[in-house]
C-alpha positions in Angstrom: -9.9 12.8 13.3 -12.2 11.0 11.1 -11.8 9.6 7.6 -13.8 7.6 5.0 -12.8 4.8 2.7 -13.9 5.3 -0.9 -13.0 4.0 -4.3 -10.1 6.0 -5.8 -10.6 8.2 -8.8 -8.4 9.7 -11.5 -8.6 13.1 -9.7 -6.7 11.4 -6.8 -3.5 10.7 -8.7 -1.5 13.6 -7.3 -2.6 13.0 -3.7 -1.9 9.3 -4.1 1.6 10.1 -5.4 2.2 12.5 -2.4 1.1 9.8 0.1 3.3 7.2 -1.6 6.4 9.4 -1.5 5.9 10.5 2.1 5.4 6.9 3.1 8.4 5.6 1.3 10.6 8.3 2.8 9.5 7.5 6.3 9.3 3.7 6.0 12.3 2.9 3.8 15.0 5.3 5.1 17.9 3.1 5.8 16.5 0.3 3.6 16.4 2.0 0.2 19.2 4.3 -0.8 18.7 7.9 0.3 19.4 9.2 -3.2 16.5 7.3 -4.5 14.1 8.4 -1.7 15.2 12.0 -2.0 14.9 12.0 -5.7 11.3 10.7 -5.8 9.1 13.0 -7.9 5.4 13.7 -7.4 4.8 14.4 -11.1 6.4 11.1 -12.2 4.5 9.1 -9.7 1.2 10.8 -10.6 1.8 9.7 -14.2 2.3 6.1 -13.0 -0.9 6.3 -11.0 -2.8 7.8 -14.0 -1.7 4.8 -16.0 -3.0 2.5 -13.3 -6.4 4.2 -13.4 -6.3 4.0 -17.2 -5.9 0.3 -16.8 -8.8 0.2 -14.3 -6.6 -0.9 -11.4 -8.7 -1.1 -8.3 -7.6 1.5 -5.7 -9.3 2.6 -2.5 -8.4 5.8 -0.7 -8.8 7.0 2.9 -10.0 10.5 2.8 -10.0 13.0 5.7 -11.0 16.7 5.7 -7.5 17.6 4.5 -7.6 15.1 1.6 -6.2 11.7 0.8 -4.3 10.3 3.8 -3.8 6.7 2.6 -4.5 4.2 -0.2 -4.6 0.5 -1.1 -4.2 -1.0 -4.6 -5.0 -4.5 -5.8 -4.2 -6.9 -8.6 -6.1 -10.2 -8.6 -5.7 -11.7 -5.1 -2.8 -9.4 -4.2 -2.7 -6.2 -2.3 0.1 -4.5 -4.4 0.4 -1.3 -2.3 -0.8 0.0 1.0 0.5 3.3 2.2 -0.6 5.8 4.9 0.8 9.3 5.4 3.2 9.1 8.3 1.2 11.7 10.3 -1.9 9.5 9.9 -0.4 6.2 11.0 -1.6 4.5 14.1 -5.1 6.0 13.7 -6.8 3.0 12.1 -6.3 4.1 8.5 -4.1 1.2 7.6 -6.4 -1.3 9.2 -9.4 0.1 7.4 -7.6 0.1 4.1 -6.3 -3.5 4.6 -9.9 -4.6 5.4 -11.2 -2.8 2.3 -8.6 -4.4 0.1 -9.2 -7.9 1.5 -13.0 -7.4 1.2 -12.7 -6.4 -2.4 -10.6 -9.5 -3.1 -13.2 -11.7 -1.3 -16.0 -10.1 -3.3 -14.3 -11.3 -6.5 -14.6 -14.8 -5.2 -11.1 -15.4 -3.9 -10.6 -17.4 -0.7 -7.1 -16.1 0.0 -5.5 -12.7 -0.3 -1.8 -11.7 0.1 0.7 -9.0 0.0 4.5 -8.7 -0.1 6.5 -6.5 2.2 10.2 -5.7 2.4 11.7 -8.0 5.0 13.5 -5.1 6.6 10.3 -3.1 7.2 9.8 -4.3 10.8 6.9 -1.9 11.5 4.8 -3.0 8.5 5.6 -6.7 9.3 4.4 -6.3 12.8 1.2 -4.5 11.6 0.4 -7.3 9.1 1.0 -10.0 11.7 -1.2 -8.2 14.2 -3.9 -7.9 11.6 -4.0 -11.7 11.2 -1.6 -12.1 8.2 0.4 -15.3 8.3 4.0 -15.4 7.1 4.1 -17.6 4.0 7.3 -17.4 2.0 10.1 -15.1 0.9 12.1 -14.1 -2.1 14.1 -11.3 -3.7 12.6 -8.2 -5.2 14.2 -5.4 -7.3 13.3 -1.9 -6.0 14.7 1.0 -7.8 17.8 -0.9 -8.9 18.4 -2.6 -5.6 17.8 -6.3 -4.8 16.1 -6.6 -1.5 14.5 -9.4 0.5 10.7 -9.5 0.8 8.2 -11.7 2.6 4.6 -12.6 1.9 1.7 -12.5 4.3 -1.5 -14.4 3.6 -5.1 -14.0 4.8 -7.9 -16.6 4.5 -11.0 -14.8 3.3 -14.6 -15.6 4.2 -16.6 -17.5 1.6 
């Protein structure tokens, strides 16, 4: 199954929201309260993504024949989100999105890029380490009213 990476557009907000919710429900079950995961609403998340596009937040999507299957969002030197639909994981989508995000950060002149991930998300942590991220530091984060531990991964970027 093939996919392409392209710049996200306002017409992608519902698909991005769908990917985010499916990914959260798969990755964070047992980490974030079930009531929060089960109560996630596509319309509410689509509105949030519309606001991000209104503010010109850089987003890239992975698109297959069936539509958007993953996305990555940036703010400055940081990858703020990177999610892939559960049925598309382990097919190179996450790797391609990570590379696209880091390339965009480097294109803006940065020499380092980073992202934060929940410490309890072992699968994501293993992925980022396998993709050359180095563990940097940690700290608490508030997620939907819960305080959770997070860790940061750094990548040195080509000059």
